[in-house]
Structure formats: C-alpha cells, structure tokens
C-alpha positions as CSV (number, residue, x, y, z in Angstrom):
1,M,-22.3,0.7,9.2
2,N,-21.0,2.5,12.3
3,N,-20.8,6.3,12.5
4,G,-17.0,6.3,12.2
5,I,-17.0,4.4,8.9
6,A,-19.8,6.5,7.6
7,Q,-17.8,9.6,8.5
8,L,-14.8,8.2,6.8
9,K,-16.7,7.5,3.6
10,T,-18.2,11.0,3.6
11,A,-14.7,12.5,4.0
12,F,-13.5,10.5,1.0
13,L,-16.5,11.5,-1.1
14,N,-15.9,15.2,-0.2
15,E,-12.1,15.2,-0.9
16,L,-11.8,12.8,-3.9
17,P,-13.0,15.3,-6.6
18,A,-10.3,17.8,-5.6
19,I,-7.7,15.1,-5.3
20,D,-8.6,13.8,-8.8
21,R,-8.5,17.3,-10.2
22,A,-5.0,17.8,-8.8
23,I,-3.9,14.5,-10.3
24,Q,-5.3,15.3,-13.7
25,A,-3.7,18.7,-13.7
26,S,-0.3,17.2,-12.9
27,I,-0.7,14.5,-15.5
28,R,-1.3,17.1,-18.2
29,E,2.2,18.4,-17.5
30,L,3.8,15.1,-18.5
31,P,5.4,14.6,-21.9
32,P,2.8,13.5,-24.5
33,L,4.4,10.0,-25.0
34,V,4.3,9.3,-21.3
35,R,0.8,10.6,-20.7
36,P,-1.3,7.7,-22.0
37,V,0.5,5.2,-19.8
38,A,0.1,7.5,-16.7
39,E,-3.5,8.1,-17.5
40,H,-4.2,4.4,-17.7
41,V,-2.8,3.8,-14.3
42,M,-4.0,6.9,-12.5
43,N,-7.6,6.6,-13.9
44,A,-7.9,3.0,-12.9
45,G,-9.4,3.9,-9.5
46,G,-7.4,3.3,-6.4
47,K,-8.3,4.2,-2.9
48,R,-6.4,7.6,-2.8
49,L,-5.4,6.6,0.7
50,R,-2.1,8.4,0.7
51,P,-3.3,11.9,-0.3
52,M,-6.2,11.5,2.1
53,L,-3.8,10.8,4.9
54,T,-1.8,13.9,4.1
55,I,-4.9,16.1,4.1
56,L,-6.3,14.6,7.3
57,F,-3.0,14.9,9.2
58,A,-2.5,18.5,8.0
59,R,-5.9,19.4,9.4
60,A,-5.4,17.3,12.6
61,A,-2.2,19.3,13.2
62,N,-4.2,22.6,12.8
63,F,-3.3,23.5,9.2
64,Q,-5.1,26.7,8.2
65,G,-6.0,27.4,4.6
66,E,-7.0,25.4,1.5
67,A,-6.2,21.7,1.7
68,P,-2.8,20.9,0.0
69,H,-4.3,18.6,-2.7
70,S,-1.5,19.0,-5.2
71,L,1.3,18.3,-2.7
72,A,-0.7,15.4,-1.2
73,C,-0.9,13.8,-4.7
74,A,2.9,13.6,-5.0
75,L,2.8,10.4,-2.8
76,E,0.0,9.0,-5.0
77,F,2.2,9.4,-8.0
78,L,5.1,7.8,-6.2
79,H,2.8,4.9,-5.1
80,S,1.6,4.4,-8.7
81,A,5.1,4.3,-10.0
82,T,6.0,1.5,-7.6
83,L,2.9,-0.4,-8.7
84,M,3.9,-0.1,-12.4
85,H,7.3,-1.4,-11.7
86,D,6.1,-4.1,-9.3
87,D,3.6,-5.5,-11.9
88,I,6.5,-5.9,-14.3
89,L,8.6,-7.7,-11.7
90,D,5.7,-9.9,-10.8
91,N,4.6,-10.4,-14.4
92,A,1.1,-9.5,-13.2
93,E,-1.7,-9.3,-15.7
94,L,-4.2,-7.3,-13.7
95,R,-4.1,-4.2,-11.6
96,R,-7.3,-2.9,-10.0
97,G,-9.4,-5.1,-12.3
98,R,-7.8,-3.7,-15.5
99,P,-5.0,-4.9,-17.7
100,A,-1.6,-4.0,-16.1
101,A,0.1,-1.2,-17.9
102,H,2.9,-3.3,-19.3
103,T,0.5,-5.7,-20.9
104,L,-0.9,-2.8,-23.0
105,F,2.1,-0.4,-23.5
106,G,5.0,-2.8,-23.2
107,V,7.7,-3.2,-20.6
108,P,10.1,-0.4,-21.7
109,A,7.3,2.3,-22.0
110,T,5.8,1.3,-18.6
111,I,9.2,1.4,-16.8
112,L,9.9,4.8,-18.2
113,A,6.4,6.1,-17.5
114,G,6.9,4.9,-13.9
115,D,10.2,6.8,-13.8
116,A,8.4,9.9,-15.1
117,L,5.8,9.7,-12.3
118,L,8.5,9.3,-9.8
119,A,10.2,12.4,-11.2
120,L,6.8,14.2,-11.2
121,A,6.4,13.4,-7.5
122,N,9.8,14.8,-6.7
123,E,9.2,18.0,-8.7
124,I,5.9,18.7,-6.9
125,V,7.7,18.3,-3.5
126,A,10.7,20.4,-4.6
127,C,8.5,23.2,-5.7
128,S,7.1,23.5,-2.2
129,G,10.5,24.8,-1.1
130,N,10.3,22.8,2.1
131,P,13.5,20.8,2.8
132,A,11.7,18.6,5.4
133,L,9.2,17.4,2.7
134,T,12.1,16.7,0.3
135,S,13.9,14.7,3.0
136,C,10.7,12.8,3.9
137,I,9.9,11.7,0.3
138,S,13.5,10.8,-0.4
139,R,13.6,8.5,2.7
140,A,10.3,6.9,1.6
141,I,11.7,6.3,-1.9
142,M,14.9,4.6,-0.7
143,R,13.1,2.5,1.9
144,T,10.4,1.4,-0.5
145,A,13.0,0.3,-3.1
146,A,14.9,-1.6,-0.4
147,G,11.7,-3.4,0.6
148,E,11.0,-4.4,-3.0
149,I,14.5,-5.7,-3.4
150,M,14.2,-7.7,-0.3
151,E,11.0,-9.2,-1.5
152,I,12.6,-10.3,-4.8
153,A,15.5,-11.8,-2.9
154,M,13.1,-13.9,-0.8
155,L,11.0,-15.3,-3.6
156,R,10.5,-19.0,-3.4
157,N,12.7,-19.0,-0.3
158,P,11.2,-21.4,2.3
159,G,13.5,-20.0,5.0
160,V,11.6,-16.7,5.2
161,T,10.9,-15.8,8.8
162,R,8.0,-13.8,10.2
163,Q,10.5,-11.0,11.1
164,E,11.8,-10.9,7.5
165,Y,8.3,-10.9,6.2
166,I,7.4,-7.9,8.4
167,E,10.6,-6.2,7.2
168,I,9.5,-6.8,3.6
169,I,6.0,-5.4,4.0
170,T,7.2,-2.5,6.1
171,G,9.6,-1.5,3.2
172,K,7.3,-2.0,0.3
173,T,4.1,-0.6,1.8
174,A,4.3,0.9,5.2
175,Y,7.1,3.5,4.7
176,L,5.2,5.3,2.0
177,I,2.0,5.4,4.1
178,Q,4.1,6.7,7.0
179,A,5.5,9.5,4.7
180,A,2.0,10.5,3.7
181,C,1.1,11.0,7.4
182,E,4.2,12.9,8.2
183,F,3.7,15.1,5.1
184,G,0.5,16.4,6.6
185,V,2.1,17.4,9.9
186,I,5.1,19.0,8.1
187,V,2.8,21.1,5.9
188,A,0.9,22.2,9.0
189,G,4.2,23.3,10.7
190,G,3.8,20.7,13.4
191,D,6.5,20.0,16.0
192,E,8.7,16.9,16.2
193,E,6.4,15.2,18.7
194,A,3.5,15.5,16.3
195,R,5.6,14.3,13.4
196,S,6.8,11.3,15.4
197,R,3.2,10.4,16.3
198,A,2.2,10.7,12.6
199,R,5.1,8.5,11.6
200,L,4.1,5.9,14.2
201,F,0.5,5.9,13.1
202,G,1.4,5.6,9.4
203,L,4.0,2.8,10.0
204,N,1.5,0.6,11.9
205,L,-1.4,1.4,9.6
206,G,0.8,0.5,6.6
207,I,1.9,-2.8,8.1
208,A,-1.7,-3.7,8.9
209,F,-2.9,-2.6,5.4
210,Q,-0.4,-5.0,3.8
211,L,-1.3,-7.8,6.2
212,V,-4.9,-7.5,5.2
213,D,-3.9,-7.3,1.6
214,D,-2.0,-10.5,1.9
215,A,-5.0,-12.1,3.7
216,L,-7.3,-11.0,0.9
217,D,-5.0,-12.6,-1.7
218,Y,-6.2,-16.0,-0.3
219,T,-9.9,-15.1,0.1
220,S,-11.0,-12.4,-2.3
221,A,-11.8,-13.2,-5.9
222,A,-10.5,-11.1,-8.8
223,E,-14.0,-9.6,-9.4
224,T,-13.7,-8.0,-5.9
225,S,-10.0,-7.4,-5.4
226,G,-9.0,-6.6,-9.0
227,K,-6.2,-9.2,-8.6
228,P,-6.2,-13.0,-9.3
229,L,-6.9,-15.2,-6.2
230,G,-3.7,-16.7,-4.9
231,G,-1.5,-14.4,-6.9
232,D,1.2,-14.3,-4.1
233,L,1.5,-18.1,-4.0
234,R,1.9,-18.3,-7.8
235,E,4.6,-15.6,-7.7
236,G,6.5,-17.5,-5.0
237,K,5.8,-15.0,-2.2
238,Y,5.9,-16.4,1.4
239,T,3.3,-14.1,3.0
240,L,1.9,-14.5,6.5
241,P,-1.1,-16.7,5.6
242,L,1.2,-19.2,3.9
243,L,3.8,-19.0,6.7
244,L,1.1,-19.7,9.3
245,Y,-0.2,-22.6,7.3
246,L,3.3,-24.1,7.0
247,E,3.9,-23.8,10.7
248,S,0.7,-25.7,11.4
249,L,1.7,-28.8,9.4
250,P,3.6,-31.8,10.7
251,A,7.3,-31.7,9.8
252,A,7.1,-34.4,7.1
253,R,4.1,-32.9,5.3
254,R,5.6,-29.4,5.6
255,G,8.8,-30.6,4.0
256,V,6.9,-32.0,1.0
257,L,5.0,-28.8,0.5
258,V,8.1,-26.6,0.8
259,E,9.7,-28.7,-1.9
260,E,6.7,-28.3,-4.1
261,L,6.6,-24.5,-3.6
262,S,10.3,-24.2,-4.3
263,G,9.7,-25.1,-7.9
264,A,8.5,-22.7,-10.5
265,D,6.3,-25.3,-12.3
266,L,3.7,-26.2,-9.7
267,P,0.5,-27.2,-11.6
268,G,-2.4,-24.7,-11.4
269,T,-4.7,-27.3,-9.9
270,R,-2.2,-27.9,-7.0
271,Q,-1.8,-24.1,-6.5
272,D,-5.6,-23.8,-6.2
273,A,-5.7,-26.6,-3.7
274,I,-3.1,-24.9,-1.5
275,V,-4.9,-21.6,-1.7
276,A,-8.1,-23.4,-0.6
277,D,-6.2,-25.1,2.3
278,V,-4.8,-21.8,3.5
279,A,-8.1,-20.0,3.4
280,G,-10.1,-23.0,4.7
281,G,-7.7,-23.4,7.7
282,G,-8.4,-19.9,8.9
283,F,-4.9,-18.6,8.3
284,A,-6.1,-15.6,6.3
285,E,-8.3,-14.7,9.3
286,K,-5.4,-15.1,11.7
287,T,-3.4,-12.7,9.5
288,R,-6.2,-10.2,9.9
289,Q,-5.9,-10.7,13.7
290,E,-2.2,-9.9,13.5
291,A,-3.2,-6.7,11.6
292,G,-5.5,-5.8,14.4
293,M,-2.5,-5.6,16.8
294,Y,-0.7,-3.2,14.6
295,L,-3.9,-1.1,14.3
296,D,-4.1,-0.9,18.1
297,H,-0.6,0.7,18.0
298,A,-1.7,3.1,15.3
299,R,-4.7,4.2,17.4
300,R,-2.6,4.9,20.4
301,A,-0.3,7.1,18.3
302,L,-3.2,9.5,17.8
303,E,-3.7,10.1,21.5
304,G,-1.4,13.1,21.4
305,F,-3.5,14.9,18.8
306,P,-6.3,17.2,20.0
307,A,-9.9,16.1,19.5
308,S,-11.1,16.9,16.0
309,S,-13.3,15.4,13.3
310,E,-10.1,14.6,11.4
311,K,-8.8,12.6,14.3
312,D,-12.1,10.7,14.4
313,I,-11.8,9.9,10.7
314,L,-8.2,8.7,11.2
315,L,-9.4,6.3,13.9
316,A,-12.2,5.1,11.6
317,M,-9.6,4.5,8.9
318,A,-7.9,2.1,11.2
319,D,-11.2,0.3,11.7
320,F,-11.8,0.2,8.0
321,V,-8.4,-1.2,7.1
322,L,-9.2,-4.3,9.3
323,I,-12.6,-5.0,7.8
324,R,-12.1,-4.1,4.2
325,E,-12.7,-6.7,1.5
326,K,-10.7,-5.2,-1.4
C-alpha cells in the first residue's frame, strides 16, 4: 500500500465516527414510522465518500473550526434517498450486501422514506442559512433526477452512444459528488475560482467513480461488491463495458446480440455467458482505463489549492477510485 492510500484510509478512520454520529443524530429526528427504513439503509455501511469530500475540501480551502460533520451528512442523506428509489426502479434485491429496503418494508414505505431523507437533507442545508449551499444542493437534486430519468429512457436501447452514456452517469452520480466538493469550499468561504476547481475535481471524480462501478459490475462477485454480478446487463443498461464489447464484434454478430439484449426474457445462462465474454475480453479493464483519463483531469483541478495534507488525501482518493474492487 502506498503512502497516499494509507493516509486516505487513516483520514477515513479518523472522521467516520464523527460522521456516523452526525448521521444517527439526524435520523433520530425523523418520524417514528420512517426511522426503521432510514436506519436499515444508513446503517448498511457505505463509503461515506460525499461527507468526506465536503470535510476535506473545507479544510483544503482553509476552513477554521470544528469540521462541519452535520452539514456534510446532508449529501449522504440525499445519496441514500436516490439509492432507495433507484433500487425500486431497478427491482434490485441487494444493496451493499443486504436486502434492498423495498424488499423488507415494501415499495410505498421505501419511496416515502426516501422522500423523508431528501427533505431531511434540505432541512439541514436550509438551517445553515447559506443561500449558496441551498442553491448548490438544489442543482444537484435536479441534475441527479434528470440523469436517472435519462437512464430509464435508455433501458434496452441499443442505440445508446458513448456520449449519452457519459451524460447518464454524469447526471446520476457525478453531480452529487461535485456538489459535495463544492459544499466544502462554500463552507470555508472560498472564492469562485476555488469553487470552480472543486466542481471540476468532483465532476471528474464522479464520472470516474461510476465508470469503475460499471466495470466492477462485470468482474466483482456479490460477496465483494454487495450487488449481483452482471446486474446492469440484466436490468437492460448499456454501460461502457458492454458498449465496448459490442463495438468489437463483427456487424452480423453484433446485430444478433443486440436483438437478444432488446428482449426482456434473455435466459440467465445466456446472460452469464455475455457477462463472461465482456469480462474475458478485457472490456471492464478498458473501462477502468477510461476512468483513469477523467481522474487525470480531477488531479489537475487540485493544482490551484495550496499544499496541505487534505490536498494529498484528495489526490490519494483519485488513486483509490481507480484501483478499488468494491
């Protein structure tokens, strides 16, 4: 393990207890009927990437005082709300290795609990009294919703282009990570240049994060990732590993496979074979290489920040996103 990754892991270990305390304190403010669903989701683990980004950027931008853990957790609540709704849309059975909330509490309760977490995130930000933070989270919510809608519209659509795929993952993943980075600079009172650099880092980190996630969908078993292998293929999602595989095939064979994928009743054994072909052909690895290019952009965005341990940790985070296995 290199020094940067070790420093990153130490930073997470140091901050996670305070982040989790802030999460639990906020959950206790939820109505009793909502609380069990929220607790199931929020206590299932998760990387806590978004609150960490807020805290790191606040300090990198010379924030003085106690870390804004409660405010940073607003984006974790928003993220969890999108996951709850997303699992319903995808009919997913697992989330982080545990039963998805809707499989235990039902669809109506899970939708409404997700709405409650979304409202909680907005309340936390509103109580800060900072209009820039309110505007930032509002943009993130709108853009994330638009990305999710675009993904649904493109399900089982063989005409999805690489550009459209990048638009989808930018919407559903990257804008929220971007907001987490900008949050930190806003809290620190940073200027527009610092906010712009934070946005650029977050956008590129977020795109790379989802690219690696989509690569892992073809290579990482449920025991490691917490999600079934090949879940995207089964849900009709044309992610980059599959798009690259299709591009590699002769026209006639590609046409046959596209016709197979366009149906909703592809046998499980055939799905498994396609997943194996995508992984075996190196297309998941090529997707990681694509992620590496976005991470180069993210690293360059940090050049305007002064030297600090937080900047070093953010650089290490870019390294970790590329090599992670879950």
